C-alpha positions in Angstrom: -16.7 0.2 -10.1 -13.2 0.9 -8.6 -10.5 3.1 -10.8 -6.0 2.0 -10.4 -4.3 5.1 -9.8 -0.6 5.8 -8.9 -0.2 7.3 -5.8 3.2 8.4 -4.7 4.1 5.9 -1.6 6.1 8.6 0.6 2.3 10.2 0.7 0.6 7.3 1.7 -0.2 7.4 5.6 -0.2 3.7 7.6 -2.0 3.8 10.8 0.2 3.3 13.6 -2.3 0.4 15.0 -1.7 -0.9 11.4 1.7 -0.8 11.9 1.8 -3.4 14.4 1.0 -6.2 12.4 4.2 -5.8 10.0 5.7 -9.0 9.4 9.5 -8.9 7.9 9.0 -11.7 6.7 5.8 -11.8 4.8 7.6 -8.2 3.4 10.6 -10.0 2.0 8.5 -12.9 0.0 6.3 -10.2 -1.5 9.0 -8.7 -2.7 10.6 -11.4 -3.7 7.5 -11.8 -5.8 6.1 -8.7 -7.3 9.9 -9.1 -8.6 9.1 -11.9 -11.1 5.9 -11.3 -11.4 4.5 -7.7 -10.8 1.6 -5.6 -8.4 -0.9 -7.9 -9.7 -3.6 -6.4 -6.4 -3.4 -2.8 -5.9 -3.5 -1.8 -2.3 -6.5 0.7 -1.4 -6.2 4.0 0.6 -9.0 6.8 1.2 -8.0 10.9 1.0 -9.3 12.3 4.1 -8.9 15.8 2.6 -4.5 16.2 3.4 -3.0 12.9 2.3 -4.0 9.1 1.2 -4.6 6.6 4.5 -3.7 3.5 4.1 -7.1 0.9 4.7 -5.6 -2.1 2.8 -1.8 -3.3 1.7 0.4 -3.4 4.2 2.6 -5.7 3.0 1.9 -5.0 -0.3 3.3 -1.1 0.7 6.5 -1.5 2.9 7.5 -4.1 0.3 6.7 -1.3 -2.4 9.1 0.8 -0.5 11.8 -2.0 -0.3 12.1 -2.4 -3.8 12.6 1.7 -4.4 9.3 2.5 -5.8 8.4 6.1 -5.6 4.5 5.0 -7.2 2.5 2.1 -6.5 -1.3 1.0 -8.0 -3.8 2.0 -5.5 -7.1 2.0 -5.7 -9.4 5.2 -4.0 -12.2 4.1 -1.9 -14.8 5.5 0.5 -14.1 3.5 3.7 -15.0 4.3 7.6 -11.7 5.6 10.3 -10.8 2.1 12.0 
C-alpha cells in the first residue's frame, strides 16, 4: 500500500520530456482549486538513489510551486524510466 510522504518541491526533478507537456492555464486553475479545496491527490515520484524524479502530477507540482509551497504530498513509487 502506498503511503503519502512530504517531499521538498525543490528536490523534485522533472524530466525534460515531461516539461514539454505543461499547460500554464491548467496550472493556474489547479492553483485556485488547491487554495479553495486543498491538494486532493498526491503526486507520484520515484527515487533513483540521489533525487526524487516526477512520475505523475506535473501540473499539481507546478501549481504548488506557483502557490509558494516548499513541500508537497507524494507517493513514492517503483517505476521504470520513460
